[in-house]
N, C-alpha and C positions, 0 to 999 in steps of 0.2 A: 855809372857802375863799371863800365869797361876800363876806366882809368884807374880803378883800384888795383893795388898790387896783388899778384896771385896768392901770396901767402896770407894776405888779409881775407881774400875770398875763401881760402881754405879754412881759415879760422871761423868765418861766418857760417860756412857749410857745416862744420863740426858742431857749432852751437845750435844751429837749426835742427840737426839730427838729434842732439841730446835733448832738446826740448820736446821731441816727440814722445818721450817717456810720460809726459803729463797727459797724453791722450789715452793711455792705457790705465788699467786698474793698478793701484787703488785710487788714483786721481780721477780718471775717467772724464777728463775735459776733452771730449772727442773733437771739438771744433779747433783745438790747437793744431791738429794735423793739417787742416785746410789753411792755416796761416804759415806754418813752417815749410810744408812741402812745395807749394807754389813759389815761395821765396827762394828755396834752394834751386828749383828748376830755372827760375829767372836768373839766378847767379850763374848757373850752367850755361844758359843762353848767352851770357855776357862774358864768357871765358873762351879762350882759344881752344881749338880742337885738341892740341897737344897736351892741354892740362885737364881734359875732361875726366880721364881716369883718376887723376890725383884728387880732383874735387869730389868725385863720387866716393872715393875711398875715405876722405875726411868726413863726409856726411855719414857714411856707414860707421866710421869709428865712433862718432858722437852718438849715433842712434843705438848701436849695440853696447858701447862702453857704458852709457848711462842706463840703458834699458835692461841689460842683464848683469848689472853690477852685483846682483845677489849671488852670482857664481863665486865671487870672491869670499863670501861668508863660509861656504862649504870648504873651500880650499884652505882658508886661513884657520878656521876653527877645527877642522877634522883632517886636514891634509898632512899635518905634521911637518910643514915647511915654513921657513921664515916669511915675515910679512912682505918683504920686498919681492920675494920669489912668487908668492901667491898673486900679488898685483901684476907681476910680469906675465904669469900664466893667463890671467883674466884678459890682459891687454893682447896677448897672443891670440886668444880665442876671438876677441872682438875684431882684431885685424884680419883674421881669416874670414869672418862673416862679412866684413866690410868689402871684401873682394867682389862680392856679388853685385851690390849697387854700383861699384866702380866699373865693373864689366858692362852693366846696362848703360851707364852714362857714356862710356867709351863708344859702344856700338851706335847709340843714338846720335851722338855728336859727329861721329866719323862718317856716317852713311846717309844722314837725312838732313835736309834743310829745316830750319826752325819752324817754318809755317806748317810742316807736316808732322811735327812732334806729337800733337794730340792723337794722331792716327797711328803712329808707329810705336810710341812709348808703352802703351798698355801691353802689347804682345811681348815686346822685349823684356819688360819688367816681369811679366808672368813666367817667361822662359827661365830667367835667372832665379826667380823665386822657386820654381819647380826644381831646378838644380840644387838649390839650397836645401830642399826638403828630401832629396834622395842621396846626395853624395855623402859618403862616410856615415851611412844610416840616416842622415838627414837631421837638420835642426831648424824647423820652420817657426821657431819662437818669434814673437813680435811681428808677424806678418801684419800688414797695415789694416786689413779688414777686421781684425780682432778689436781694434779701438772703437768700432762703430756699433757695438752691441746696444748702446743707449741712444743712438742717433736715429734719425728717420731712415738712414740707409740700412738699418737692421732689417727692414722689410724685404730687402733683396736677398738676405741670407738663406731663406728656405727655397729661393728660386735658383740662384747661381752660386750659393755658398760663400764662404769667406774668401775663397780664391777669386771668384768673379767680382766680389765686392771690392777687392783690392784693385782689380782692373778698372773699375769705375772711379776709384779714388785717383788713380794715376791719370785717367782721362780728364777728370775735372781739374786736377792740379796743373796739368800741362796746358790746358786751355787758359787758365787764369794767369799762368806765367807769361804767356804771349799777350794777354790782355794788359798786364802791367807794362810790357814793353811797348805795345802799339796804342794803348789808351783807347781801345775799342771794346766797350763793355757788353754790348747787346748779345753777341753770340754766346759768350761764356755765361752770362747771366741766364739766358734761356736754357742752355744745356744743364746748368746747375739746378734750375727750378724744375725742369722735367724729371731729372734723376731723383731729386729729393722728394718731390711731390709723388712720384711713382712709388718710391720707397715707403713713404707715409701711407699711401693707399694700400699697398701690399700688406702693410702691417695690420690693416683692419680685417684682412681675410683670415679665416680660421682654416688652416691646412689640416688640422686634426681636431676632433671634438671628443669630449669625454664619452666613454662607452657606457657609463653608468656603474661600472665596477670600480672598487677601490682596494688598495692594499695598505695595510698598516705595517710600516717598516721602521725599524730602529737602526741607528748607526752608533757605534761606540768609538769614542776618541780617547785613547788611553793616555796620551801626552807623556810618553816614555822619552826620557832624555836620550839624545842621539848617541852620546858616548857610552850609554849603558846597554844599548840595544843588542850588541853582539858580545857582551861580556858574559861568559858562561855562568858565573855566579848569580847573575840577574835573570837568567832564563825563567826559573820557577816563579820568582816574584812577579815578573811580567805576565806570565800565563795566569797566575792566580788573580792578578788585578783585572784582566779582561774577563775572566770567569765571574768574579765577584760583581763587576759592573754590569754583567749581563743577567745576573740572577733575577733582578726585578723586571726584566724585559720579556722573559718567557711567559707564555699564555696571553700576554697583552698585544703581541705583534705577530704578524704572519711570517716575517723574515727579519733576521738580525744580521747586520753586516759589520765585520771587523776590517780594519785597513790593511794596507800592504804589509806583508811579513809580520802581522800582529803576533803570530806564534813564532818566537825567535829560534826555536829548535828546528833541526832538520826533520822533515816528515818521518823519516825512518826511525828517528829517536823519539818523536812525539806521538807515536801511534796509540799508546795507552791513553794519553791525554785527549787525543782526538776521538777515540772510541767512547770515552766517557761523555764528552760534549755531544757526540752523535746520539747517544742514548737519551740524555736529558732533553735535547732539542726535539727528538721524535716523540718522547712521552708528553711534552707540552705542546705538541702540534705546531712546531715552529721549524722553519728552515734557517740554517746558519751558513753564511758565506764568509770565509776568512782567507787572508793572505798567508802564505807559508812558502818556504824554500825547501828544496830537496836536492840531494846529491846521490847519484848512482855510482857506487864505488867500483862496479864492474866496467861500466862504459865511461866513467869519469866525466859524466855530464851533470851539470847543475841547472836547475830550472826555478824560475820565479813564478809561483802558482797562485791562482785563486781556486779554492775547492769548496764544494757544497757538502754540508753535513745536515743531519736531522731529516726532516721530511723533504722528499724530492717531488712527489706528487701530492696534491691536496686531498685530504681525506674528508669524506662527507659526514662522518660521525666522529665525535671525540672519543678517544680511547687511550688508556694509560698503557696499553700493551703494544702500541705501535712500534714497529721496528725501524731503525734508522737505515741509512743507505751506505754508510762509510765502510770501506776496507782499503787497505793500502794500495795506492796507484789505481783507484777506481776511475771511471771515465768522466764523471761529472766534475770536470776541472778545466781550467784555462791556463795555458803556459804563455808567458809574455813573449811576444815576437819582436817588437822594436826595443832593442837594448840601448841603454844610454852609454855613449863612449866614456871611458874611464870609470864610471860608476858601476857598469854591469858587464862591460867587456873591455879588454885592453888591446888597442891596436899596437902592433909591434911589441907584443907582450914581453918577450924575453929581454928586450933592451930596456923598455920603460920601467919595468918593475925594479930595476937596479938604480933608477934615477932618484926617486923620492918615495916616501911612505904612501903618498896619496895614490900611487899606482899599484899599491898592494893592499887596498882596503878589503875587509871581509866581503865575501860574495861579489867579487868584481870580475868574475869570469864565467858568465852564464852561457847556456846554450839557448838557441832560439826555438820558440814554439812555432807551429804552423801559422801562416798568414791568415788562413781562414779556419776557424774552429767552431764547434758547436756552442750554443749558448749554455750557460750554467742554469740549471733548473733548481728552484727552491720553492717548496710548498705550492707547486703548480704554476709558478710564475717563471718567465724566461728572461734572463739577464744577459745582455751583450757586454762583455767585459772589455775594459781598457785599463791596463796597469800603468799608473803614473804618467810617464812621458807619452804613452800611446794615444792619449786623448787629443794630442796635437796633430794626429794623422787621420783626417776624415775619410780617406779612401779605405783605410783598414777598418775603421768603424763601419763604413757602409758594407764592406764585404762580409761582416759578421752580423748584419741585421737580416732577420728572416721574417716571413709573413706573420709569425706568432711571437715575435720579440716584444716584450712588454716595457722593458726599461734598458737604458744604458747605465752600467755601473762602472765607476772609475775609482780606484783606490790608490792611495799615495802615501808617502812619508816625506812631507816637506820640512821636517825638522832640520834637514841639511841646510836650510836657507834662513833659519832664525827669524828675526823680525823684519826682514827685508820685504820688498814688494814682489818677490818671486811667487809666493803662495797666492797672492791676490791675482796676479797675471794667470796663474794656473787655473784658478776658479773661473776667470773670465773666458778662458779657452773652452772650459766645460759648458759654460752658458751658450757659447756660439754653437757647439755641437748640438745642444738641445734644440736651439732655434733652427738649425739647418735641417734636422731630421724630424722635428716636431714630436720628439719623444722626451719623457722625463729623464733627467740624468741624476743619479744618486752618487754623491762624492763623499767617500769616507777616507779620512786621513788620520795619521797618528797624533798630530798636534794642531791641526787646523790648516785650511779652513774646511771643516766638514759642513756639507750643505745639501739640501734637497732643491733641485732646479726643475721647474715645471716645463711642459712641452713648448712654452712660449719663450724659454730662455730666461725666465724670471726666477730669482731666488725666493723660494717659498718659505724656507726656514734655514737657520744656520747656527753653528756654535762659534763662540769666540775662540781665538787662538790661545794656545798655551794653557788650556784648561782641560782637566780630565772630566769628561761628561758624556752623557748619552743623549741622542736626539731622536725623538720618535714623531712621526707624522703620518697622516693619511694621504696617500698619493693616488691620484686619479689615473686609471688606465684610459688610453685614448685610441681612437680609430681614425685613420686617415694617412695621408702620404704627402710628401713634398716633391716638387719638380727636381730639387737637388738630389733627393734620395733616388729618383728614377734615372737621372741623366748625369749625375756627378758634375765634373768640371767641363764636360764637352761643350755646353753652350758658351762658356767663357772662352774656351779655346777657339771655337768657330767664329764668334763675333770679333774677338781681338785679332785673329789671323786675317779675317776679311778686311778689317781696317788697315792692318799692316800691308796687305797686298795692294790696297788702294793707294797707300803712301808710296809703295814701290813703283806703281804705275805712274803716279804723278812725278816721282823723282826722275824716271827715265824720260818723260816728256820734257 
């Protein structure tokens, strides 16, 4: 392997990174990761130090270039720029993300002997992954742990979270890379068996149990074409469609959920429509949660909201005279905090808006909501919201979980990404959040994949993509907690840093 030309090693690294895509949804061949990642680290071990950054960059380019190729769909179909330019922008994003594994490989190879890589690499990898999740608002998509929702390692998710599970993956993969080099199988085999068997055993433990209460919840998937969503002449037809699709759901459900920005008009314009919804929801003893955007013309601030309509508290008696809760700018709402670059805020706005139409999309300059906000209350149930991209940030989700939170609700509009694997990856992330916190996750989207996820991270029911339909199901409320909810990423940091310090001590000796 050492005799191979560096360029060939880079090509092999790129291919191994690209193949990681098959470990994630919709393919979900989780074992692929444990073939490709050890092979890449083995390549790294057989590469000169001066080429470590380059090799890591090529691996990352394949990993993200294939894994988030769905970004190209939104740029090409809705960005208003030529095909070659959209491919160039996707390549640019992939190249930026590839800098993080490149940095990890450089630090590892530069400062540690290969025998100590299994000790040092988990902490180094977690540091650069943390940087990827915070710089420029963060883009933690395709973190390695998400690929393991169907594997025995998923048992670790409620204990150390996806972040800590990623550290275990790097530990196992580094050990096997050295095994390939040294042909000594016992230690790596024992390590792998301990971690996988422990994960399997943890999967048998019930961190949360049904409380005996259930909620009948419906979600509406309007399947509105993306190019019509912000066309003013289609505002009323869209609102009529959601209203008509919901008529059969009143009385039969405790809560009805509409997806992100289901109401296409600004809240200031749609007040009459919202008040009418509020009245019918209250009269039918139903709570309604919907996405909507608003713009304050005085402060020039735009917000991406989830708001509650209809019943806020549960009534003990049925009554047709029940009053709703809604008035303009009422408090039972959630404002999106984590904004998506380009889609919801424009860095270097004054310059970029002149470059291409994609930087001047409707509603592409929002203001941030607070990091921690109150739950939305509907018909006596408490919902911790995450709008679209926010479901990929477990720290934020954790900060918005309270002692009486019943569900995590995430709404999205994945119409941007067409028939690509982006929506399936988005659903997979929601499954991991449910598993980490042992809470049901309710995922309502414009065109799919709308799904109910139980507290074990399993899909309870779902709608097909690109179909206008409603999904109703009985969701169990649960009681319990997980170590991850209590301690977040601290156990992962402490253990990986301890191993890193051990590697440093051995390095000095």
